[in-house]
PADO-76236 format. One record per residue: z, y, x of N, C-alpha, C in turn. Coordinates in steps of 0.2 Angstrom, whole numbers. Layout:
BEGIN
PT | Z | Y | X | Z | Y | X | Z | Y | X $
...
# end
This chain:
BEGIN
PT | 82 | 213 | 63 | 86 | 206 | 65 | 91 | 201 | 61 $
PT | 91 | 203 | 54 | 91 | 198 | 46 | 85 | 196 | 46 $
PT | 80 | 198 | 46 | 73 | 194 | 47 | 73 | 190 | 51 $
PT | 75 | 190 | 58 | 73 | 185 | 64 | 79 | 181 | 62 $
PT | 84 | 180 | 58 | 87 | 175 | 58 | 86 | 170 | 53 $
PT | 82 | 174 | 48 | 82 | 169 | 44 | 77 | 164 | 44 $
PT | 70 | 169 | 48 | 65 | 165 | 50 | 67 | 158 | 55 $
PT | 73 | 161 | 59 | 76 | 156 | 63 | 77 | 150 | 59 $
PT | 83 | 151 | 55 | 85 | 145 | 50 | 81 | 141 | 45 $
PT | 74 | 145 | 43 | 69 | 141 | 38 | 66 | 137 | 43 $
PT | 65 | 139 | 50 | 58 | 135 | 53 | 62 | 131 | 56 $
PT | 71 | 130 | 59 | 73 | 126 | 59 | 76 | 119 | 54 $
PT | 76 | 123 | 49 | 78 | 116 | 43 | 70 | 114 | 40 $
PT | 65 | 118 | 40 | 59 | 114 | 40 | 59 | 107 | 45 $
PT | 60 | 108 | 54 | 58 | 104 | 57 | 64 | 98 | 56 $
PT | 68 | 101 | 55 | 72 | 95 | 53 | 75 | 88 | 49 $
PT | 72 | 95 | 44 | 68 | 89 | 38 | 61 | 85 | 38 $
PT | 58 | 86 | 45 | 51 | 85 | 45 | 55 | 79 | 50 $
PT | 58 | 80 | 56 | 62 | 75 | 60 | 65 | 69 | 53 $
PT | 69 | 71 | 50 | 73 | 65 | 47 | 68 | 60 | 42 $
PT | 62 | 64 | 42 | 57 | 60 | 36 | 52 | 54 | 41 $
PT | 52 | 59 | 47 | 50 | 53 | 52 | 51 | 48 | 52 $
PT | 57 | 47 | 56 | 62 | 40 | 57 | 65 | 38 | 50 $
PT | 64 | 39 | 46 | 64 | 38 | 38 | 61 | 33 | 33 $
PT | 55 | 35 | 35 | 48 | 33 | 31 | 44 | 28 | 37 $
PT | 43 | 22 | 35 | 37 | 18 | 36 | 30 | 17 | 37 $
PT | 29 | 21 | 40 | 20 | 26 | 40 | 14 | 19 | 43 $
PT | 10 | 18 | 39 | 6 | 18 | 40 | -3 | 20 | 42 $
PT | -7 | 18 | 45 | -13 | 22 | 47 | -20 | 19 | 45 $
PT | -22 | 22 | 39 | -30 | 23 | 40 | -35 | 24 | 42 $
PT | -40 | 21 | 46 | -45 | 27 | 47 | -44 | 29 | 56 $
PT | -48 | 34 | 57 | -45 | 38 | 63 | -39 | 35 | 66 $
PT | -40 | 33 | 72 | -32 | 34 | 75 | -33 | 42 | 82 $
PT | -27 | 46 | 80 | -28 | 52 | 84 | -23 | 50 | 90 $
PT | -25 | 52 | 97 | -23 | 53 | 103 | -25 | 58 | 106 $
PT | -22 | 60 | 110 | -24 | 66 | 117 | -29 | 65 | 119 $
PT | -33 | 60 | 120 | -37 | 57 | 124 | -44 | 57 | 117 $
PT | -44 | 57 | 112 | -48 | 57 | 107 | -53 | 65 | 107 $
PT | -60 | 63 | 104 | -65 | 68 | 108 | -64 | 74 | 100 $
PT | -64 | 81 | 103 | -61 | 85 | 99 | -66 | 87 | 92 $
PT | -63 | 88 | 86 | -64 | 88 | 79 | -62 | 94 | 76 $
PT | -65 | 97 | 71 | -60 | 101 | 67 | -57 | 97 | 61 $
PT | -52 | 98 | 61 | -47 | 94 | 55 | -43 | 99 | 49 $
PT | -48 | 96 | 43 | -45 | 98 | 37 | -40 | 94 | 33 $
PT | -34 | 97 | 31 | -31 | 96 | 27 | -29 | 101 | 20 $
PT | -26 | 98 | 15 | -23 | 103 | 10 | -16 | 108 | 11 $
PT | -16 | 112 | 10 | -12 | 116 | 10 | -3 | 112 | 8 $
PT | -4 | 109 | 4 | 1 | 103 | -1 | 1 | 99 | 3 $
PT | 0 | 97 | 10 | 1 | 91 | 13 | 1 | 93 | 22 $
PT | 4 | 99 | 22 | 4 | 100 | 29 | 11 | 97 | 32 $
PT | 17 | 97 | 27 | 23 | 96 | 32 | 22 | 91 | 37 $
PT | 18 | 84 | 35 | 20 | 77 | 39 | 13 | 77 | 44 $
PT | 8 | 80 | 43 | 4 | 79 | 46 | 4 | 80 | 54 $
PT | 9 | 82 | 58 | 12 | 83 | 64 | 12 | 76 | 66 $
PT | 16 | 71 | 63 | 17 | 65 | 65 | 14 | 61 | 66 $
PT | 5 | 63 | 64 | 0 | 59 | 64 | -4 | 60 | 69 $
PT | -3 | 67 | 73 | -6 | 70 | 79 | -2 | 72 | 82 $
PT | 2 | 69 | 87 | 7 | 67 | 91 | 3 | 67 | 99 $
PT | 4 | 75 | 102 | -1 | 75 | 109 | -6 | 80 | 105 $
PT | -5 | 83 | 102 | -11 | 87 | 96 | -12 | 93 | 103 $
PT | -16 | 93 | 108 | -18 | 99 | 111 | -24 | 103 | 110 $
PT | -24 | 105 | 104 | -27 | 111 | 102 | -25 | 116 | 96 $
PT | -27 | 118 | 90 | -23 | 124 | 88 | -24 | 123 | 81 $
PT | -16 | 125 | 77 | -19 | 125 | 70 | -18 | 135 | 65 $
PT | -24 | 133 | 62 | -25 | 142 | 59 | -19 | 140 | 55 $
PT | -15 | 145 | 55 | -10 | 149 | 49 | -10 | 155 | 48 $
PT | -6 | 156 | 41 | -9 | 162 | 37 | -5 | 168 | 42 $
PT | -6 | 175 | 44 | -2 | 180 | 44 | 4 | 184 | 39 $
PT | 4 | 180 | 34 | 9 | 181 | 29 | 16 | 178 | 32 $
PT | 21 | 182 | 28 | 29 | 182 | 33 | 30 | 175 | 32 $
PT | 27 | 172 | 27 | 29 | 164 | 23 | 26 | 159 | 31 $
PT | 18 | 163 | 30 | 16 | 160 | 37 | 18 | 161 | 45 $
PT | 23 | 163 | 47 | 28 | 163 | 52 | 32 | 159 | 53 $
PT | 37 | 157 | 46 | 42 | 150 | 47 | 35 | 146 | 47 $
PT | 30 | 143 | 45 | 28 | 137 | 48 | 26 | 137 | 53 $
PT | 22 | 143 | 56 | 21 | 142 | 62 | 25 | 141 | 69 $
PT | 32 | 145 | 68 | 40 | 144 | 70 | 41 | 135 | 70 $
PT | 37 | 131 | 64 | 41 | 126 | 64 | 37 | 122 | 66 $
PT | 29 | 123 | 67 | 23 | 119 | 69 | 25 | 118 | 77 $
PT | 27 | 124 | 78 | 26 | 124 | 87 | 32 | 119 | 89 $
PT | 39 | 118 | 84 | 44 | 115 | 86 | 42 | 108 | 85 $
PT | 37 | 108 | 81 | 34 | 99 | 80 | 28 | 97 | 85 $
PT | 26 | 103 | 88 | 20 | 102 | 95 | 12 | 104 | 93 $
PT | 15 | 108 | 87 | 8 | 110 | 86 | 5 | 118 | 85 $
PT | 5 | 122 | 90 | 3 | 129 | 94 | -2 | 130 | 87 $
PT | -2 | 137 | 86 | -5 | 138 | 80 | -9 | 146 | 83 $
PT | -14 | 147 | 79 | -17 | 154 | 79 | -18 | 157 | 71 $
PT | -15 | 164 | 73 | -13 | 166 | 66 | -19 | 170 | 61 $
PT | -20 | 168 | 55 | -25 | 171 | 52 | -27 | 168 | 45 $
PT | -32 | 171 | 42 | -33 | 166 | 36 | -37 | 170 | 32 $
PT | -41 | 168 | 26 | -47 | 173 | 24 | -44 | 177 | 20 $
PT | -39 | 179 | 20 | -38 | 186 | 15 | -34 | 192 | 22 $
PT | -32 | 190 | 29 | -29 | 194 | 31 | -30 | 190 | 42 $
PT | -34 | 195 | 46 | -35 | 193 | 52 | -40 | 187 | 52 $
PT | -46 | 187 | 46 | -48 | 179 | 47 | -54 | 179 | 52 $
PT | -59 | 184 | 52 | -64 | 185 | 59 | -61 | 183 | 65 $
PT | -55 | 188 | 68 | -52 | 187 | 72 | -49 | 180 | 73 $
PT | -47 | 177 | 69 | -43 | 169 | 69 | -51 | 164 | 72 $
PT | -53 | 167 | 67 | -59 | 161 | 68 | -63 | 163 | 76 $
PT | -63 | 168 | 77 | -68 | 169 | 85 | -62 | 166 | 89 $
PT | -56 | 166 | 88 | -52 | 162 | 92 | -51 | 154 | 93 $
PT | -53 | 154 | 85 | -52 | 143 | 84 | -59 | 141 | 89 $
PT | -64 | 146 | 87 | -71 | 144 | 91 | -70 | 144 | 98 $
PT | -66 | 150 | 100 | -68 | 147 | 109 | -61 | 143 | 111 $
PT | -55 | 142 | 107 | -52 | 136 | 107 | -56 | 127 | 107 $
PT | -60 | 129 | 104 | -66 | 123 | 100 | -70 | 121 | 109 $
PT | -75 | 126 | 109 | -78 | 127 | 117 | -73 | 125 | 123 $
PT | -68 | 128 | 122 | -63 | 124 | 127 | -62 | 115 | 126 $
PT | -63 | 112 | 122 | -63 | 106 | 122 | -59 | 103 | 119 $
PT | -56 | 107 | 115 | -48 | 104 | 111 | -51 | 106 | 103 $
PT | -46 | 102 | 100 | -46 | 101 | 92 | -45 | 108 | 89 $
PT | -49 | 109 | 82 | -42 | 113 | 79 | -43 | 110 | 73 $
PT | -36 | 116 | 68 | -36 | 113 | 62 | -35 | 120 | 59 $
PT | -37 | 116 | 51 | -37 | 124 | 45 | -34 | 120 | 38 $
PT | -32 | 123 | 33 | -30 | 121 | 27 | -35 | 128 | 23 $
PT | -40 | 122 | 20 | -46 | 123 | 17 | -44 | 128 | 10 $
PT | -38 | 127 | 8 | -36 | 132 | 2 | -32 | 135 | 4 $
PT | -29 | 135 | 10 | -24 | 142 | 12 | -26 | 147 | 11 $
PT | -22 | 153 | 12 | -17 | 151 | 12 | -12 | 153 | 3 $
PT | -17 | 153 | -2 | -15 | 155 | -10 | -20 | 152 | -14 $
PT | -24 | 147 | -9 | -27 | 145 | -14 | -37 | 146 | -17 $
PT | -39 | 145 | -20 | -38 | 140 | -26 | -36 | 133 | -23 $
PT | -32 | 130 | -28 | -30 | 125 | -23 | -34 | 118 | -21 $
PT | -35 | 115 | -17 | -38 | 109 | -15 | -46 | 112 | -17 $
PT | -49 | 117 | -15 | -54 | 121 | -16 | -58 | 123 | -7 $
PT | -61 | 120 | -6 | -65 | 120 | 1 | -69 | 127 | 2 $
PT | -66 | 130 | 7 | -70 | 140 | 10 | -74 | 137 | 14 $
PT | -79 | 142 | 13 | -85 | 142 | 17 | -84 | 144 | 24 $
PT | -78 | 147 | 25 | -75 | 148 | 34 | -73 | 139 | 36 $
PT | -74 | 134 | 35 | -73 | 130 | 36 | -80 | 127 | 40 $
PT | -85 | 126 | 34 | -92 | 127 | 36 | -93 | 133 | 44 $
PT | -93 | 137 | 41 | -94 | 142 | 49 | -91 | 141 | 55 $
PT | -84 | 136 | 55 | -80 | 136 | 61 | -84 | 130 | 63 $
PT | -85 | 124 | 60 | -88 | 119 | 61 | -96 | 120 | 66 $
PT | -100 | 123 | 62 | -105 | 123 | 63 | -106 | 131 | 71 $
PT | -102 | 135 | 73 | -100 | 138 | 77 | -100 | 136 | 82 $
PT | -94 | 128 | 82 | -89 | 127 | 86 | -96 | 121 | 88 $
PT | -96 | 117 | 85 | -100 | 112 | 85 | -97 | 105 | 85 $
PT | -92 | 107 | 84 | -87 | 100 | 82 | -89 | 97 | 77 $
PT | -88 | 90 | 77 | -88 | 88 | 70 | -81 | 88 | 63 $
PT | -83 | 87 | 59 | -75 | 87 | 53 | -73 | 82 | 52 $
PT | -67 | 81 | 52 | -63 | 76 | 49 | -58 | 79 | 42 $
PT | -57 | 75 | 39 | -52 | 76 | 33 | -47 | 73 | 35 $
PT | -41 | 73 | 35 | -35 | 70 | 35 | -29 | 71 | 28 $
PT | -26 | 67 | 25 | -21 | 67 | 19 | -15 | 60 | 20 $
PT | -6 | 63 | 20 | -5 | 58 | 20 | -1 | 56 | 12 $
PT | 1 | 53 | 11 | 3 | 52 | 6 | 10 | 46 | 6 $
PT | 14 | 46 | -1 | 21 | 42 | 1 | 22 | 37 | -7 $
PT | 25 | 32 | -6 | 25 | 27 | -13 | 32 | 31 | -17 $
PT | 36 | 36 | -14 | 40 | 40 | -17 | 38 | 47 | -15 $
PT | 41 | 55 | -20 | 40 | 59 | -16 | 40 | 64 | -21 $
PT | 42 | 69 | -22 | 44 | 76 | -23 | 38 | 78 | -24 $
PT | 38 | 85 | -31 | 29 | 90 | -29 | 34 | 95 | -32 $
PT | 33 | 101 | -28 | 38 | 107 | -29 | 32 | 110 | -33 $
PT | 38 | 115 | -37 | 36 | 121 | -43 | 31 | 127 | -40 $
PT | 25 | 125 | -36 | 23 | 130 | -32 | 15 | 133 | -33 $
PT | 11 | 135 | -30 | 6 | 136 | -34 | 0 | 129 | -31 $
PT | 3 | 126 | -28 | -1 | 120 | -23 | 1 | 113 | -24 $
PT | 9 | 113 | -28 | 13 | 108 | -29 | 15 | 105 | -22 $
PT | 15 | 109 | -19 | 17 | 105 | -11 | 22 | 99 | -10 $
PT | 18 | 95 | -9 | 20 | 87 | -7 | 26 | 86 | -1 $
PT | 32 | 82 | -5 | 38 | 83 | 0 | 39 | 75 | -1 $
PT | 39 | 71 | 4 | 40 | 61 | 2 | 46 | 62 | 2 $
PT | 50 | 57 | -1 | 56 | 55 | -2 | 58 | 50 | 6 $
PT | 63 | 51 | 9 | 66 | 47 | 14 | 66 | 39 | 11 $
PT | 64 | 34 | 15 | 67 | 28 | 15 | 60 | 25 | 10 $
PT | 57 | 27 | 13 | 48 | 24 | 9 | 45 | 22 | 13 $
PT | 40 | 21 | 11 | 33 | 18 | 13 | 28 | 24 | 14 $
PT | 23 | 25 | 18 | 19 | 32 | 19 | 12 | 30 | 22 $
PT | 6 | 33 | 21 | 0 | 32 | 24 | -4 | 39 | 28 $
PT | -5 | 38 | 33 | -8 | 44 | 34 | -17 | 43 | 33 $
PT | -22 | 45 | 29 | -29 | 42 | 31 | -31 | 49 | 34 $
PT | -35 | 47 | 38 | -40 | 52 | 45 | -45 | 49 | 43 $
PT | -53 | 53 | 42 | -58 | 53 | 37 | -63 | 48 | 45 $
PT | -68 | 50 | 45 | -74 | 47 | 48 | -76 | 55 | 50 $
PT | -80 | 56 | 54 | -82 | 63 | 56 | -90 | 63 | 51 $
PT | -88 | 70 | 52 | -97 | 72 | 50 | -97 | 78 | 51 $
PT | -105 | 80 | 53 | -107 | 87 | 56 | -112 | 93 | 49 $
PT | -109 | 98 | 52 | -116 | 101 | 46 | -123 | 99 | 47 $
PT | -126 | 98 | 41 | -133 | 94 | 44 | -140 | 98 | 41 $
PT | -139 | 105 | 39 | -143 | 107 | 39 | -141 | 115 | 37 $
PT | -145 | 119 | 37 | -145 | 128 | 36 | -141 | 128 | 29 $
PT | -140 | 125 | 26 | -138 | 125 | 16 | -133 | 124 | 18 $
PT | -129 | 131 | 16 | -121 | 131 | 17 | -117 | 128 | 11 $
PT | -120 | 129 | 6 | -118 | 127 | -1 | -117 | 119 | -1 $
PT | -123 | 116 | 2 | -124 | 109 | 2 | -118 | 106 | 6 $
PT | -117 | 107 | 13 | -112 | 106 | 18 | -104 | 106 | 15 $
PT | -104 | 113 | 13 | -100 | 113 | 8 | -97 | 108 | 4 $
PT | -103 | 106 | -3 | -102 | 101 | -7 | -96 | 95 | -3 $
PT | -101 | 93 | 3 | -99 | 86 | 7 | -91 | 88 | 11 $
PT | -92 | 92 | 12 | -85 | 92 | 16 | -79 | 92 | 11 $
PT | -80 | 95 | 5 | -76 | 96 | 0 | -77 | 88 | -1 $
PT | -80 | 85 | -3 | -82 | 78 | -6 | -78 | 73 | -1 $
PT | -77 | 76 | 5 | -74 | 71 | 10 | -67 | 72 | 10 $
PT | -65 | 78 | 8 | -59 | 80 | 6 | -55 | 75 | 2 $
PT | -60 | 76 | -4 | -58 | 74 | -11 | -56 | 66 | -10 $
PT | -62 | 63 | -7 | -62 | 55 | -7 | -56 | 52 | -2 $
PT | -53 | 57 | 4 | -47 | 56 | 9 | -40 | 57 | 5 $
PT | -39 | 62 | 0 | -33 | 61 | -4 | -34 | 57 | -10 $
PT | -41 | 53 | -12 | -40 | 49 | -18 | -38 | 43 | -13 $
PT | -40 | 42 | -6 | -38 | 36 | -2 | -31 | 34 | -1 $
PT | -27 | 39 | 0 | -20 | 41 | 3 | -16 | 40 | -5 $
PT | -18 | 45 | -11 | -14 | 44 | -16 | -15 | 37 | -20 $
PT | -20 | 33 | -20 | -20 | 26 | -21 | -18 | 21 | -18 $
PT | -14 | 22 | -11 | -13 | 17 | -6 | -8 | 12 | -11 $
PT | -3 | 14 | -13 | 4 | 11 | -15 | 4 | 9 | -23 $
PT | -4 | 9 | -26 | -3 | 9 | -34 | -8 | 2 | -34 $
# end
């Protein structure tokens, strides 16, 4: 009962912070602008930039991969409040089952979202599971990142990024790419480069 109450309070706190930042930050967009009519794709974003992503993907009709760890349950509940339903699993727990679930969702014509460096790193490092998801689902991959003119960074493994209110923000959503060969390492390098470039665009936008 205590754990359930804690989860409820944490999830709603995350959600209320998110809503507050949505309305107090002036957001701009670079690249692809998502709508519910957008063609499906595999969305990748770093673990540290998860908080505000649902705002750029309002009307999302797919699923977000979130770890089965306890902290993941708080994030999953908060994401649901934000309109982002989730599939539970990660590279360290429930990964194969989660991958199959995401492939099924993708083949239904819906988008799927993953944090390639979750749940515990290495920070900002692409994992092979994302390549397998793109190849088996047949969907293209897009990278997304946001940044704000003023922000905090948490003292956590991923230096979690928290925008400050009453500032300007930008969402950068890349063009799509497909795995283009059987060379998984080459595909991994290409996906990593796209993630890095997208983050660089976001972080340099206000400089």
